[in-house]
PALO-39039 format. One record per residue (C-alpha): residue in one letter; x, y, z. Coordinates in Angstrom, 1 decimal. Layout:
<nodes>
+----+--------+--------+--------+
! aa !      x !      y !      z !
+----+--------+--------+--------+
!  a !      X !      Y !      Z !
...
+----+--------+--------+--------+
</nodes>
This chain:
<nodes>
+----+--------+--------+--------+
! aa !      x !      y !      z !
+----+--------+--------+--------+
!  m !   58.4 !  150.5 !   49.8 !
!  k !   59.5 !  151.6 !   46.2 !
!  i !   57.4 !  152.7 !   43.9 !
!  r !   57.7 !  151.0 !   40.5 !
!  t !   55.6 !  153.1 !   38.2 !
!  v !   53.6 !  155.9 !   38.5 !
!  a !   50.7 !  157.3 !   35.6 !
!  l !   48.7 !  160.4 !   35.5 !
!  n !   44.9 !  159.4 !   35.0 !
!  n !   43.3 !  162.8 !   34.1 !
!  h !   39.8 !  160.8 !   33.7 !
!  k !   39.5 !  160.3 !   37.6 !
!  k !   42.4 !  163.4 !   38.2 !
!  s !   44.3 !  161.2 !   39.8 !
!  f !   47.9 !  159.6 !   40.1 !
!  e !   48.2 !  155.8 !   39.4 !
!  v !   51.0 !  154.4 !   41.7 !
!  a !   52.3 !  151.2 !   41.1 !
!  t !   54.5 !  149.2 !   43.8 !
!  d !   56.1 !  145.6 !   43.8 !
!  s !   53.0 !  144.8 !   45.5 !
!  e !   50.1 !  147.1 !   45.3 !
!  s !   48.8 !  149.5 !   43.3 !
!  f !   47.1 !  152.8 !   44.5 !
!  l !   45.3 !  155.5 !   43.4 !
!  f !   46.2 !  159.2 !   44.7 !
!  p !   43.9 !  162.2 !   44.1 !
!  y !   45.3 !  165.7 !   42.6 !
!  v !   43.4 !  167.6 !   45.3 !
!  k !   45.6 !  165.3 !   47.8 !
!  a !   48.6 !  166.6 !   46.5 !
!  d !   50.3 !  169.8 !   48.1 !
!  p !   50.1 !  172.1 !   46.5 !
!  a !   47.1 !  170.7 !   44.6 !
!  p !   47.3 !  171.6 !   40.7 !
!  a !   45.0 !  174.3 !   40.0 !
!  p !   42.1 !  174.0 !   37.6 !
!  g !   43.6 !  176.2 !   35.0 !
!  d !   47.3 !  174.7 !   35.4 !
!  p !   46.9 !  171.3 !   34.6 !
!  v !   49.5 !  168.4 !   35.4 !
!  a !   51.5 !  168.1 !   32.4 !
!  q !   54.2 !  164.8 !   33.1 !
!  v !   54.4 !  162.8 !   36.2 !
!  r !   57.7 !  160.7 !   37.0 !
!  v !   59.2 !  158.7 !   39.5 !
!  d !   62.1 !  160.3 !   41.9 !
!  e !   65.3 !  158.4 !   41.4 !
!  e !   66.8 !  161.0 !   43.7 !
!  l !   64.8 !  159.9 !   46.7 !
!  a !   65.2 !  156.3 !   46.0 !
!  r !   62.0 !  155.5 !   44.1 !
!  e !   60.0 !  156.6 !   47.5 !
!  a !   58.4 !  159.8 !   46.0 !
!  f !   57.5 !  160.7 !   42.9 !
!  v !   57.4 !  164.2 !   41.1 !
!  f !   54.5 !  165.9 !   38.9 !
!  t !   55.1 !  168.9 !   36.7 !
!  v !   52.2 !  171.3 !   36.2 !
!  a !   51.7 !  173.4 !   32.7 !
!  s !   53.3 !  176.5 !   34.6 !
!  g !   56.2 !  174.3 !   35.1 !
!  q !   56.2 !  174.5 !   39.0 !
!  e !   57.3 !  171.2 !   40.0 !
!  t !   55.9 !  169.1 !   43.0 !
!  t !   57.3 !  166.0 !   45.2 !
!  v !   54.7 !  163.4 !   46.5 !
!  h !   56.5 !  160.9 !   48.7 !
!  i !   55.0 !  157.1 !   49.0 !
!  e !   54.3 !  157.1 !   52.9 !
!  q !   51.2 !  160.5 !   51.4 !
!  v !   49.9 !  157.8 !   49.3 !
!  l !   50.0 !  154.9 !   52.0 !
!  e !   48.2 !  157.6 !   54.3 !
!  y !   45.4 !  158.6 !   51.8 !
!  n !   44.9 !  154.8 !   50.9 !
!  q !   45.0 !  153.4 !   54.8 !
!  d !   47.0 !  150.5 !   54.2 !
!  p !   47.4 !  148.2 !   57.0 !
!  t !   50.7 !  147.8 !   56.9 !
!  f !   51.8 !  151.5 !   57.0 !
!  r !   49.3 !  152.1 !   59.3 !
!  r !   50.5 !  149.1 !   61.9 !
!  d !   54.0 !  150.4 !   60.9 !
!  l !   52.9 !  154.1 !   62.1 !
!  l !   51.1 !  152.7 !   65.2 !
!  l !   54.4 !  150.1 !   66.3 !
!  y !   56.8 !  153.7 !   65.9 !
!  k !   54.2 !  156.2 !   67.9 !
!  l !   54.2 !  153.4 !   70.5 !
!  t !   57.8 !  152.9 !   70.5 !
!  l !   59.0 !  156.7 !   71.0 !
!  e !   56.6 !  156.1 !   74.0 !
!  a !   58.3 !  153.5 !   75.3 !
!  q !   61.4 !  155.5 !   75.1 !
!  r !   60.4 !  158.0 !   76.8 !
!  r !   59.1 !  156.0 !   79.6 !
!  v !   62.4 !  153.8 !   79.8 !
!  i !   64.4 !  157.6 !   79.9 !
!  a !   61.9 !  158.8 !   82.9 !
!  t !   60.8 !  155.6 !   84.9 !
!  a !   62.8 !  154.4 !   87.9 !
!  l !   63.5 !  151.1 !   87.2 !
!  s !   67.4 !  150.3 !   86.0 !
!  r !   67.7 !  148.8 !   82.7 !
!  r !   68.7 !  145.6 !   84.3 !
!  e !   65.0 !  145.2 !   86.2 !
!  i !   63.2 !  145.9 !   83.0 !
!  i !   64.9 !  143.2 !   80.9 !
!  r !   64.1 !  140.9 !   83.8 !
!  r !   60.7 !  141.4 !   84.3 !
!  l !   60.4 !  140.7 !   80.5 !
!  g !   62.3 !  137.8 !   80.6 !
!  t !   64.5 !  138.9 !   77.9 !
!  s !   67.8 !  139.9 !   76.6 !
!  p !   69.7 !  143.1 !   76.4 !
!  a !   70.0 !  143.3 !   73.2 !
!  q !   66.3 !  142.0 !   72.9 !
!  l !   65.4 !  145.7 !   74.7 !
!  y !   66.9 !  147.3 !   72.2 !
!  r !   65.8 !  146.1 !   69.4 !
!  l !   62.1 !  146.8 !   71.0 !
!  l !   63.7 !  150.4 !   71.6 !
!  d !   64.6 !  151.4 !   68.2 !
!  q !   62.0 !  152.9 !   66.3 !
!  t !   63.5 !  151.5 !   63.1 !
!  n !   62.7 !  148.0 !   63.4 !
!  y !   59.7 !  147.6 !   62.2 !
!  r !   60.1 !  143.6 !   62.9 !
!  k !   58.7 !  143.4 !   66.1 !
!  s !   55.6 !  142.9 !   66.9 !
!  v !   52.9 !  145.3 !   68.6 !
!  d !   52.6 !  143.2 !   71.4 !
!  r !   55.9 !  143.3 !   72.6 !
!  v !   56.3 !  146.9 !   72.7 !
!  l !   52.4 !  146.4 !   74.8 !
!  h !   54.4 !  144.2 !   77.3 !
!  l !   57.4 !  146.4 !   77.6 !
!  l !   54.8 !  149.3 !   78.6 !
!  h !   53.4 !  147.2 !   81.0 !
!  v !   56.4 !  146.6 !   82.5 !
!  l !   57.1 !  150.3 !   82.5 !
!  e !   53.3 !  150.9 !   84.5 !
!  c !   51.8 !  152.3 !   81.4 !
!  d !   47.8 !  151.4 !   80.2 !
!  v !   47.9 !  151.8 !   76.6 !
!  d !   43.8 !  152.3 !   75.4 !
!  v !   42.9 !  151.9 !   71.7 !
!  i !   40.1 !  154.5 !   70.9 !
!  v !   37.5 !  153.6 !   68.2 !
!  r !   35.9 !  156.1 !   66.7 !
!  d !   33.7 !  157.0 !   63.8 !
!  r !   36.1 !  158.9 !   60.5 !
!  a !   33.9 !  162.0 !   60.7 !
!  r !   34.0 !  162.4 !   64.3 !
!  k !   37.6 !  162.0 !   63.8 !
!  a !   37.8 !  164.3 !   61.7 !
!  v !   35.7 !  167.4 !   63.0 !
!  a !   37.8 !  166.7 !   67.1 !
!  d !   41.0 !  167.2 !   64.9 !
!  t !   40.1 !  170.7 !   63.3 !
!  r !   39.1 !  171.7 !   67.1 !
!  a !   42.3 !  170.1 !   68.5 !
!  t !   45.4 !  172.3 !   68.8 !
!  g !   49.2 !  170.8 !   68.3 !
!  a !   49.8 !  171.6 !   72.0 !
!  r !   47.4 !  168.9 !   73.3 !
!  v !   48.6 !  165.1 !   73.5 !
!  r !   46.8 !  162.5 !   74.8 !
+----+--------+--------+--------+
</nodes>
């Protein structure tokens, strides 16, 4: 997704990021590092060097910070971004399971009822044109159960602060 324009909104203390399809707000405090109260944002521009997929803001002291569009989409809980992230994670898990399984690739293809080319498209983590249900079908063929957990965001935030980086579900 390309950024068309980015503007400052000092009243809301946020950046207004416009793409071809939608506009998003991104609060100053979510930037890393965030502008300090005594060091306000002086200017902002779309970063051409990153193919318009990020913007750069400069604070009064001269420090520059880059914010990628993915940070903006994640903050705004964009459904397309979240779907793509889920698809990416499921695909990586399918790749690990294909390597670890005793099933041959030919048997996996037979059980999926598809072609070798389609299997390789399913295993390509950069292919976002595939459907989540096809990746779930692949994981089922690989004898995996996939559970979706729905929980309150407040509980998730508490759980995330308690979790360690080494713990994987």
